CHARMM-style PDB file with segment names, atoms N, HN, CA, C and O in Angstrom:
ATOM      1  N   MET     1      -0.971   5.975  26.579  1.00  0.00      PROA
ATOM      2  CA  MET     1      -0.839   4.543  26.402  1.00  0.00      PROA
ATOM      3  C   MET     1       0.486   4.131  27.045  1.00  0.00      PROA
ATOM      4  O   MET     1       1.539   4.678  26.719  1.00  0.00      PROA
ATOM      5  N   GLN     2       0.424   3.173  27.953  1.00  0.00      PROA
ATOM      6  HN  GLN     2      -0.432   2.728  28.218  1.00  0.00      PROA
ATOM      7  CA  GLN     2       1.618   2.702  28.628  1.00  0.00      PROA
ATOM      8  C   GLN     2       2.001   1.323  28.110  1.00  0.00      PROA
ATOM      9  O   GLN     2       1.246   0.705  27.360  1.00  0.00      PROA
ATOM     10  N   SER     3       3.163   0.847  28.507  1.00  0.00      PROA
ATOM     11  HN  SER     3       3.776   1.349  29.116  1.00  0.00      PROA
ATOM     12  CA  SER     3       3.635  -0.445  28.027  1.00  0.00      PROA
ATOM     13  C   SER     3       2.965  -1.585  28.795  1.00  0.00      PROA
ATOM     14  O   SER     3       2.435  -1.390  29.889  1.00  0.00      PROA
ATOM     15  N   VAL     4       2.999  -2.764  28.206  1.00  0.00      PROA
ATOM     16  HN  VAL     4       3.429  -2.923  27.317  1.00  0.00      PROA
ATOM     17  CA  VAL     4       2.418  -3.951  28.819  1.00  0.00      PROA
ATOM     18  C   VAL     4       3.169  -4.290  30.109  1.00  0.00      PROA
ATOM     19  O   VAL     4       2.549  -4.659  31.106  1.00  0.00      PROA
ATOM     20  N   ARG     5       4.486  -4.168  30.097  1.00  0.00      PROA
ATOM     21  HN  ARG     5       4.990  -3.868  29.287  1.00  0.00      PROA
ATOM     22  CA  ARG     5       5.283  -4.487  31.282  1.00  0.00      PROA
ATOM     23  C   ARG     5       4.937  -3.563  32.443  1.00  0.00      PROA
ATOM     24  O   ARG     5       4.843  -4.005  33.588  1.00  0.00      PROA
ATOM     25  N   LYS     6       4.748  -2.291  32.149  1.00  0.00      PROA
ATOM     26  HN  LYS     6       4.824  -1.932  31.219  1.00  0.00      PROA
ATOM     27  CA  LYS     6       4.375  -1.345  33.196  1.00  0.00      PROA
ATOM     28  C   LYS     6       2.969  -1.649  33.714  1.00  0.00      PROA
ATOM     29  O   LYS     6       2.717  -1.533  34.913  1.00  0.00      PROA
ATOM     30  N   GLY     7       2.064  -2.032  32.838  1.00  0.00      PROA
ATOM     31  HN  GLY     7       2.268  -2.127  31.864  1.00  0.00      PROA
ATOM     32  CA  GLY     7       0.713  -2.406  33.239  1.00  0.00      PROA
ATOM     33  C   GLY     7       0.700  -3.635  34.141  1.00  0.00      PROA
ATOM     34  O   GLY     7      -0.103  -3.719  35.070  1.00  0.00      PROA
ATOM     35  N   LEU     8       1.588  -4.586  33.868  1.00  0.00      PROA
ATOM     36  HN  LEU     8       2.241  -4.518  33.113  1.00  0.00      PROA
ATOM     37  CA  LEU     8       1.683  -5.770  34.716  1.00  0.00      PROA
ATOM     38  C   LEU     8       2.235  -5.404  36.097  1.00  0.00      PROA
ATOM     39  O   LEU     8       1.765  -5.917  37.113  1.00  0.00      PROA
ATOM     40  N   ARG     9       3.230  -4.518  36.130  1.00  0.00      PROA
ATOM     41  HN  ARG     9       3.612  -4.102  35.304  1.00  0.00      PROA
ATOM     42  CA  ARG     9       3.806  -4.101  37.413  1.00  0.00      PROA
ATOM     43  C   ARG     9       2.807  -3.325  38.253  1.00  0.00      PROA
ATOM     44  O   ARG     9       2.742  -3.516  39.467  1.00  0.00      PROA
ATOM     45  N   GLU    10       2.023  -2.447  37.623  1.00  0.00      PROA
ATOM     46  HN  GLU    10       2.075  -2.292  36.637  1.00  0.00      PROA
ATOM     47  CA  GLU    10       1.070  -1.608  38.351  1.00  0.00      PROA
ATOM     48  C   GLU    10      -0.202  -2.358  38.743  1.00  0.00      PROA
ATOM     49  O   GLU    10      -0.942  -1.909  39.619  1.00  0.00      PROA
ATOM     50  N   GLY    11      -0.456  -3.484  38.108  1.00  0.00      PROA
ATOM     51  HN  GLY    11       0.145  -3.848  37.397  1.00  0.00      PROA
ATOM     52  CA  GLY    11      -1.641  -4.267  38.444  1.00  0.00      PROA
ATOM     53  C   GLY    11      -2.839  -4.010  37.556  1.00  0.00      PROA
ATOM     54  O   GLY    11      -3.914  -4.548  37.821  1.00  0.00      PROA
ATOM     55  N   SER    12      -2.699  -3.203  36.505  1.00  0.00      PROA
ATOM     56  HN  SER    12      -1.826  -2.766  36.289  1.00  0.00      PROA
ATOM     57  CA  SER    12      -3.825  -2.983  35.606  1.00  0.00      PROA
ATOM     58  C   SER    12      -3.979  -4.129  34.601  1.00  0.00      PROA
ATOM     59  O   SER    12      -5.017  -4.252  33.951  1.00  0.00      PROA
ATOM     60  N   LEU    13      -2.941  -4.968  34.474  1.00  0.00      PROA
ATOM     61  HN  LEU    13      -2.098  -4.869  35.001  1.00  0.00      PROA
ATOM     62  CA  LEU    13      -2.981  -6.167  33.637  1.00  0.00      PROA
ATOM     63  C   LEU    13      -2.581  -7.373  34.476  1.00  0.00      PROA
ATOM     64  O   LEU    13      -1.856  -7.248  35.463  1.00  0.00      PROA
ATOM     65  N   SER    14      -3.061  -8.531  34.071  1.00  0.00      PROA
ATOM     66  HN  SER    14      -3.650  -8.632  33.269  1.00  0.00      PROA
ATOM     67  CA  SER    14      -2.649  -9.775  34.700  1.00  0.00      PROA
ATOM     68  C   SER    14      -2.570 -10.848  33.620  1.00  0.00      PROA
ATOM     69  O   SER    14      -3.049 -10.658  32.502  1.00  0.00      PROA
ATOM     70  N   LYS    15      -1.963 -11.973  33.967  1.00  0.00      PROA
ATOM     71  HN  LYS    15      -1.573 -12.128  34.875  1.00  0.00      PROA
ATOM     72  CA  LYS    15      -1.877 -13.100  33.045  1.00  0.00      PROA
ATOM     73  C   LYS    15      -2.686 -14.256  33.623  1.00  0.00      PROA
ATOM     74  O   LYS    15      -2.711 -14.472  34.835  1.00  0.00      PROA
ATOM     75  N   ASP    16      -3.351 -14.997  32.728  1.00  0.00      PROA
ATOM     76  HN  ASP    16      -3.331 -14.821  31.743  1.00  0.00      PROA
ATOM     77  CA  ASP    16      -4.110 -16.159  33.188  1.00  0.00      PROA
ATOM     78  C   ASP    16      -3.220 -17.404  33.142  1.00  0.00      PROA
ATOM     79  O   ASP    16      -2.009 -17.292  32.953  1.00  0.00      PROA
ATOM     80  N   ASN    17      -3.803 -18.566  33.311  1.00  0.00      PROA
ATOM     81  HN  ASN    17      -4.787 -18.657  33.465  1.00  0.00      PROA
ATOM     82  CA  ASN    17      -3.039 -19.820  33.356  1.00  0.00      PROA
ATOM     83  C   ASN    17      -2.306 -20.115  32.054  1.00  0.00      PROA
ATOM     84  O   ASN    17      -1.288 -20.807  32.056  1.00  0.00      PROA
ATOM     85  N   TYR    18      -2.817 -19.597  30.949  1.00  0.00      PROA
ATOM     86  HN  TYR    18      -3.644 -19.035  30.947  1.00  0.00      PROA
ATOM     87  CA  TYR    18      -2.207 -19.841  29.639  1.00  0.00      PROA
ATOM     88  C   TYR    18      -1.366 -18.664  29.165  1.00  0.00      PROA
ATOM     89  O   TYR    18      -1.072 -18.557  27.975  1.00  0.00      PROA
ATOM     90  N   GLU    19      -0.968 -17.763  30.096  1.00  0.00      PROA
ATOM     91  HN  GLU    19      -1.207 -17.850  31.064  1.00  0.00      PROA
ATOM     92  CA  GLU    19      -0.114 -16.607  29.822  1.00  0.00      PROA
ATOM     93  C   GLU    19      -0.779 -15.578  28.896  1.00  0.00      PROA
ATOM     94  O   GLU    19      -0.080 -14.791  28.259  1.00  0.00      PROA
ATOM     95  N   ARG    20      -2.116 -15.572  28.812  1.00  0.00      PROA
ATOM     96  HN  ARG    20      -2.683 -16.212  29.329  1.00  0.00      PROA
ATOM     97  CA  ARG    20      -2.819 -14.547  28.041  1.00  0.00      PROA
ATOM     98  C   ARG    20      -2.998 -13.326  28.922  1.00  0.00      PROA
ATOM     99  O   ARG    20      -3.246 -13.447  30.121  1.00  0.00      PROA
ATOM    100  N   LEU    21      -2.870 -12.143  28.321  1.00  0.00      PROA
ATOM    101  HN  LEU    21      -2.668 -12.045  27.347  1.00  0.00      PROA
ATOM    102  CA  LEU    21      -3.033 -10.892  29.064  1.00  0.00      PROA
ATOM    103  C   LEU    21      -4.506 -10.598  29.273  1.00  0.00      PROA
ATOM    104  O   LEU    21      -5.319 -10.760  28.363  1.00  0.00      PROA
ATOM    105  N   ARG    22      -4.848 -10.158  30.496  1.00  0.00      PROA
ATOM    106  HN  ARG    22      -4.187 -10.026  31.235  1.00  0.00      PROA
ATOM    107  CA  ARG    22      -6.226  -9.824  30.842  1.00  0.00      PROA
ATOM    108  C   ARG    22      -6.248  -8.457  31.507  1.00  0.00      PROA
ATOM    109  O   ARG    22      -5.336  -8.113  32.259  1.00  0.00      PROA
ATOM    110  N   CYS    23      -7.281  -7.684  31.234  1.00  0.00      PROA
ATOM    111  HN  CYS    23      -8.022  -7.964  30.623  1.00  0.00      PROA
ATOM    112  CA  CYS    23      -7.523  -6.405  31.901  1.00  0.00      PROA
ATOM    113  C   CYS    23      -8.091  -6.730  33.286  1.00  0.00      PROA
ATOM    114  O   CYS    23      -9.090  -7.442  33.387  1.00  0.00      PROA
ATOM    115  N   THR    24      -7.471  -6.220  34.348  1.00  0.00      PROA
ATOM    116  HN  THR    24      -6.660  -5.642  34.266  1.00  0.00      PROA
ATOM    117  CA  THR    24      -7.948  -6.544  35.691  1.00  0.00      PROA
ATOM    118  C   THR    24      -9.236  -5.805  36.027  1.00  0.00      PROA
ATOM    119  O   THR    24     -10.006  -6.283  36.860  1.00  0.00      PROA
ATOM    120  N   ALA    25      -9.493  -4.672  35.415  1.00  0.00      PROA
ATOM    121  HN  ALA    25      -8.867  -4.284  34.739  1.00  0.00      PROA
ATOM    122  CA  ALA    25     -10.721  -3.923  35.684  1.00  0.00      PROA
ATOM    123  C   ALA    25     -11.945  -4.645  35.121  1.00  0.00      PROA
ATOM    124  O   ALA    25     -13.001  -4.653  35.754  1.00  0.00      PROA
ATOM    125  N   CYS    26     -11.816  -5.248  33.945  1.00  0.00      PROA
ATOM    126  HN  CYS    26     -10.959  -5.242  33.431  1.00  0.00      PROA
ATOM    127  CA  CYS    26     -12.945  -5.900  33.278  1.00  0.00      PROA
ATOM    128  C   CYS    26     -12.896  -7.420  33.375  1.00  0.00      PROA
ATOM    129  O   CYS    26     -13.938  -8.073  33.338  1.00  0.00      PROA
ATOM    130  N   GLY    27     -11.698  -7.991  33.500  1.00  0.00      PROA
ATOM    131  HN  GLY    27     -10.851  -7.460  33.530  1.00  0.00      PROA
ATOM    132  CA  GLY    27     -11.551  -9.440  33.527  1.00  0.00      PROA
ATOM    133  C   GLY    27     -11.641 -10.077  32.157  1.00  0.00      PROA
ATOM    134  O   GLY    27     -11.961 -11.261  32.044  1.00  0.00      PROA
ATOM    135  N   VAL    28     -11.363  -9.304  31.105  1.00  0.00      PROA
ATOM    136  HN  VAL    28     -11.104  -8.342  31.197  1.00  0.00      PROA
ATOM    137  CA  VAL    28     -11.494  -9.771  29.725  1.00  0.00      PROA
ATOM    138  C   VAL    28     -10.110  -9.873  29.091  1.00  0.00      PROA
ATOM    139  O   VAL    28      -9.240  -9.050  29.375  1.00  0.00      PROA
ATOM    140  N   SER    29      -9.898 -10.876  28.235  1.00  0.00      PROA
ATOM    141  HN  SER    29     -10.605 -11.544  28.004  1.00  0.00      PROA
ATOM    142  CA  SER    29      -8.637 -11.007  27.512  1.00  0.00      PROA
ATOM    143  C   SER    29      -8.487  -9.873  26.508  1.00  0.00      PROA
ATOM    144  O   SER    29      -9.465  -9.412  25.919  1.00  0.00      PROA
ATOM    145  N   LEU    30      -7.252  -9.433  26.322  1.00  0.00      PROA
ATOM    146  HN  LEU    30      -6.457  -9.807  26.800  1.00  0.00      PROA
ATOM    147  CA  LEU    30      -6.982  -8.323  25.408  1.00  0.00      PROA
ATOM    148  C   LEU    30      -6.930  -8.800  23.967  1.00  0.00      PROA
ATOM    149  O   LEU    30      -6.558  -9.939  23.687  1.00  0.00      PROA
ATOM    150  N   THR    31      -7.308  -7.911  23.056  1.00  0.00      PROA
ATOM    151  HN  THR    31      -7.610  -6.985  23.284  1.00  0.00      PROA
ATOM    152  CA  THR    31      -7.177  -8.177  21.626  1.00  0.00      PROA
ATOM    153  C   THR    31      -5.916  -7.497  21.124  1.00  0.00      PROA
ATOM    154  O   THR    31      -5.382  -6.605  21.784  1.00  0.00      PROA
ATOM    155  N   THR    32      -5.443  -7.911  19.967  1.00  0.00      PROA
ATOM    156  HN  THR    32      -5.876  -8.635  19.432  1.00  0.00      PROA
ATOM    157  CA  THR    32      -4.201  -7.388  19.406  1.00  0.00      PROA
ATOM    158  C   THR    32      -4.489  -6.642  18.116  1.00  0.00      PROA
ATOM    159  O   THR    32      -5.213  -7.130  17.249  1.00  0.00      PROA
ATOM    160  N   THR    33      -3.912  -5.451  18.001  1.00  0.00      PROA
ATOM    161  HN  THR    33      -3.324  -5.054  18.705  1.00  0.00      PROA
ATOM    162  CA  THR    33      -3.973  -4.674  16.777  1.00  0.00      PROA
ATOM    163  C   THR    33      -2.548  -4.461  16.299  1.00  0.00      PROA
ATOM    164  O   THR    33      -1.737  -3.881  17.022  1.00  0.00      PROA
ATOM    165  N   ASP    34      -2.229  -4.916  15.101  1.00  0.00      PROA
ATOM    166  HN  ASP    34      -2.888  -5.387  14.514  1.00  0.00      PROA
ATOM    167  CA  ASP    34      -0.871  -4.845  14.587  1.00  0.00      PROA
ATOM    168  C   ASP    34      -0.829  -3.909  13.388  1.00  0.00      PROA
ATOM    169  O   ASP    34      -1.411  -4.204  12.344  1.00  0.00      PROA
ATOM    170  N   ASP    35      -0.136  -2.777  13.536  1.00  0.00      PROA
ATOM    171  HN  ASP    35       0.337  -2.538  14.384  1.00  0.00      PROA
ATOM    172  CA  ASP    35       0.048  -1.828  12.456  1.00  0.00      PROA
ATOM    173  C   ASP    35       1.476  -1.986  11.942  1.00  0.00      PROA
ATOM    174  O   ASP    35       2.415  -1.808  12.718  1.00  0.00      PROA
ATOM    175  N   PRO    36       1.678  -2.314  10.661  1.00  0.00      PROA
ATOM    176  CA  PRO    36       3.039  -2.542  10.157  1.00  0.00      PROA
ATOM    177  C   PRO    36       3.920  -1.296  10.185  1.00  0.00      PROA
ATOM    178  O   PRO    36       5.143  -1.416  10.115  1.00  0.00      PROA
ATOM    179  N   ASP    37       3.337  -0.112  10.284  1.00  0.00      PROA
ATOM    180  HN  ASP    37       2.344  -0.014  10.341  1.00  0.00      PROA
ATOM    181  CA  ASP    37       4.133   1.115  10.306  1.00  0.00      PROA
ATOM    182  C   ASP    37       4.657   1.459  11.698  1.00  0.00      PROA
ATOM    183  O   ASP    37       5.493   2.352  11.834  1.00  0.00      PROA
ATOM    184  N   GLU    38       4.184   0.771  12.727  1.00  0.00      PROA
ATOM    185  HN  GLU    38       3.505   0.045  12.617  1.00  0.00      PROA
ATOM    186  CA  GLU    38       4.615   1.057  14.091  1.00  0.00      PROA
ATOM    187  C   GLU    38       5.580  -0.017  14.580  1.00  0.00      PROA
ATOM    188  O   GLU    38       5.579  -1.142  14.078  1.00  0.00      PROA
ATOM    189  N   VAL    39       6.402   0.339  15.561  1.00  0.00      PROA
ATOM    190  HN  VAL    39       6.403   1.253  15.968  1.00  0.00      PROA
ATOM    191  CA  VAL    39       7.398  -0.570  16.107  1.00  0.00      PROA
ATOM    192  C   VAL    39       6.787  -1.511  17.135  1.00  0.00      PROA
ATOM    193  O   VAL    39       7.382  -2.537  17.465  1.00  0.00      PROA
ATOM    194  N   TYR    40       5.623  -1.178  17.637  1.00  0.00      PROA
ATOM    195  HN  TYR    40       5.140  -0.344  17.369  1.00  0.00      PROA
ATOM    196  CA  TYR    40       5.004  -1.957  18.702  1.00  0.00      PROA
ATOM    197  C   TYR    40       3.639  -2.493  18.271  1.00  0.00      PROA
ATOM    198  O   TYR    40       3.036  -2.018  17.309  1.00  0.00      PROA
ATOM    199  N   THR    41       3.176  -3.493  19.013  1.00  0.00      PROA
ATOM    200  HN  THR    41       3.666  -3.879  19.795  1.00  0.00      PROA
ATOM    201  CA  THR    41       1.847  -4.064  18.837  1.00  0.00      PROA
ATOM    202  C   THR    41       0.924  -3.444  19.872  1.00  0.00      PROA
ATOM    203  O   THR    41       1.287  -3.341  21.044  1.00  0.00      PROA
ATOM    204  N   ARG    42      -0.247  -3.036  19.459  1.00  0.00      PROA
ATOM    205  HN  ARG    42      -0.541  -3.119  18.507  1.00  0.00      PROA
ATOM    206  CA  ARG    42      -1.207  -2.404  20.365  1.00  0.00      PROA
ATOM    207  C   ARG    42      -2.137  -3.467  20.934  1.00  0.00      PROA
ATOM    208  O   ARG    42      -2.779  -4.204  20.185  1.00  0.00      PROA
ATOM    209  N   ARG    43      -2.207  -3.545  22.269  1.00  0.00      PROA
ATOM    210  HN  ARG    43      -1.685  -2.947  22.877  1.00  0.00      PROA
ATOM    211  CA  ARG    43      -3.098  -4.470  22.964  1.00  0.00      PROA
ATOM    212  C   ARG    43      -4.267  -3.664  23.518  1.00  0.00      PROA
ATOM    213  O   ARG    43      -4.053  -2.674  24.217  1.00  0.00      PROA
ATOM    214  N   VAL    44      -5.500  -4.070  23.219  1.00  0.00      PROA
ATOM    215  HN  VAL    44      -5.674  -4.874  22.651  1.00  0.00      PROA
ATOM    216  CA  VAL    44      -6.691  -3.287  23.549  1.00  0.00      PROA
ATOM    217  C   VAL    44      -7.682  -4.150  24.323  1.00  0.00      PROA
ATOM    218  O   VAL    44      -7.904  -5.314  23.991  1.00  0.00      PROA
ATOM    219  N   CYS    45      -8.276  -3.559  25.363  1.00  0.00      PROA
ATOM    220  HN  CYS    45      -8.096  -2.613  25.633  1.00  0.00      PROA
ATOM    221  CA  CYS    45      -9.351  -4.218  26.093  1.00  0.00      PROA
ATOM    222  C   CYS    45     -10.656  -3.936  25.348  1.00  0.00      PROA
ATOM    223  O   CYS    45     -11.007  -2.770  25.165  1.00  0.00      PROA
ATOM    224  N   PRO    46     -11.387  -4.971  24.912  1.00  0.00      PROA
ATOM    225  CA  PRO    46     -12.617  -4.736  24.163  1.00  0.00      PROA
ATOM    226  C   PRO    46     -13.745  -4.139  25.001  1.00  0.00      PROA
ATOM    227  O   PRO    46     -14.656  -3.529  24.440  1.00  0.00      PROA
ATOM    228  N   GLU    47     -13.716  -4.295  26.315  1.00  0.00      PROA
ATOM    229  HN  GLU    47     -12.976  -4.790  26.771  1.00  0.00      PROA
ATOM    230  CA  GLU    47     -14.776  -3.770  27.182  1.00  0.00      PROA
ATOM    231  C   GLU    47     -14.596  -2.285  27.470  1.00  0.00      PROA
ATOM    232  O   GLU    47     -15.484  -1.486  27.172  1.00  0.00      PROA
ATOM    233  N   CYS    48     -13.453  -1.903  28.048  1.00  0.00      PROA
ATOM    234  HN  CYS    48     -12.732  -2.551  28.290  1.00  0.00      PROA
ATOM    235  CA  CYS    48     -13.266  -0.515  28.495  1.00  0.00      PROA
ATOM    236  C   CYS    48     -12.486   0.341  27.502  1.00  0.00      PROA
ATOM    237  O   CYS    48     -12.503   1.567  27.610  1.00  0.00      PROA
ATOM    238  N   GLY    49     -11.798  -0.278  26.530  1.00  0.00      PROA
ATOM    239  HN  GLY    49     -11.784  -1.274  26.442  1.00  0.00      PROA
ATOM    240  CA  GLY    49     -11.085   0.474  25.516  1.00  0.00      PROA
ATOM    241  C   GLY    49      -9.694   0.922  25.921  1.00  0.00      PROA
ATOM    242  O   GLY    49      -9.048   1.641  25.159  1.00  0.00      PROA
ATOM    243  N   ASP    50      -9.198   0.523  27.102  1.00  0.00      PROA
ATOM    244  HN  ASP    50      -9.722  -0.062  27.721  1.00  0.00      PROA
ATOM    245  CA  ASP    50      -7.831   0.861  27.498  1.00  0.00      PROA
ATOM    246  C   ASP    50      -6.843   0.196  26.555  1.00  0.00      PROA
ATOM    247  O   ASP    50      -7.107  -0.883  26.025  1.00  0.00      PROA
ATOM    248  N   GLN    51      -5.691   0.853  26.346  1.00  0.00      PROA
ATOM    249  HN  GLN    51      -5.477   1.730  26.776  1.00  0.00      PROA
ATOM    250  CA  GLN    51      -4.704   0.356  25.406  1.00  0.00      PROA
ATOM    251  C   GLN    51      -3.327   0.303  26.038  1.00  0.00      PROA
ATOM    252  O   GLN    51      -2.970   1.148  26.860  1.00  0.00      PROA
ATOM    253  N   TRP    52      -2.547  -0.716  25.638  1.00  0.00      PROA
ATOM    254  HN  TRP    52      -2.837  -1.403  24.971  1.00  0.00      PROA
ATOM    255  CA  TRP    52      -1.174  -0.868  26.063  1.00  0.00      PROA
ATOM    256  C   TRP    52      -0.354  -1.205  24.831  1.00  0.00      PROA
ATOM    257  O   TRP    52      -0.869  -1.772  23.867  1.00  0.00      PROA
ATOM    258  N   LYS    53       0.939  -0.850  24.867  1.00  0.00      PROA
ATOM    259  HN  LYS    53       1.357  -0.389  25.649  1.00  0.00      PROA
ATOM    260  CA  LYS    53       1.808  -1.174  23.733  1.00  0.00      PROA
ATOM    261  C   LYS    53       2.820  -2.237  24.158  1.00  0.00      PROA
ATOM    262  O   LYS    53       3.304  -2.254  25.290  1.00  0.00      PROA
ATOM    263  N   GLU    54       3.116  -3.116  23.216  1.00  0.00      PROA
ATOM    264  HN  GLU    54       2.723  -3.102  22.296  1.00  0.00      PROA
ATOM    265  CA  GLU    54       4.043  -4.222  23.452  1.00  0.00      PROA
ATOM    266  C   GLU    54       5.062  -4.221  22.320  1.00  0.00      PROA
ATOM    267  O   GLU    54       4.706  -4.374  21.151  1.00  0.00      PROA
ATOM    268  N   LEU    55       6.341  -4.046  22.679  1.00  0.00      PROA
ATOM    269  HN  LEU    55       6.630  -3.922  23.628  1.00  0.00      PROA
ATOM    270  CA  LEU    55       7.389  -4.039  21.663  1.00  0.00      PROA
ATOM    271  C   LEU    55       7.536  -5.409  21.034  1.00  0.00      PROA
ATOM    272  O   LEU    55       7.408  -6.435  21.700  1.00  0.00      PROA
ATOM    273  N   ARG    56       7.806  -5.406  19.744  1.00  0.00      PROA
ATOM    274  HN  ARG    56       7.910  -4.572  19.202  1.00  0.00      PROA
ATOM    275  CA  ARG    56       7.954  -6.680  19.008  1.00  0.00      PROA
ATOM    276  C   ARG    56       9.327  -7.211  19.151  1.00  0.00      PROA
ATOM    277  OT1 ARG    56       9.640  -8.269  18.605  1.00  0.00      PROA
TER     278      ARG     56
END
């Protein structure tokens, strides 16, 4: 699992007009999974299941 910033730099993620994160492979907006025991928020693509972490 890589960071959201690294995913944006590599091109596996993009932002739409409203600054929402989208998976470039599927073209779908990412969902958010928030675990209170972790330092980061997990962003998941509902289509392909790829995951990225975003620091809070």
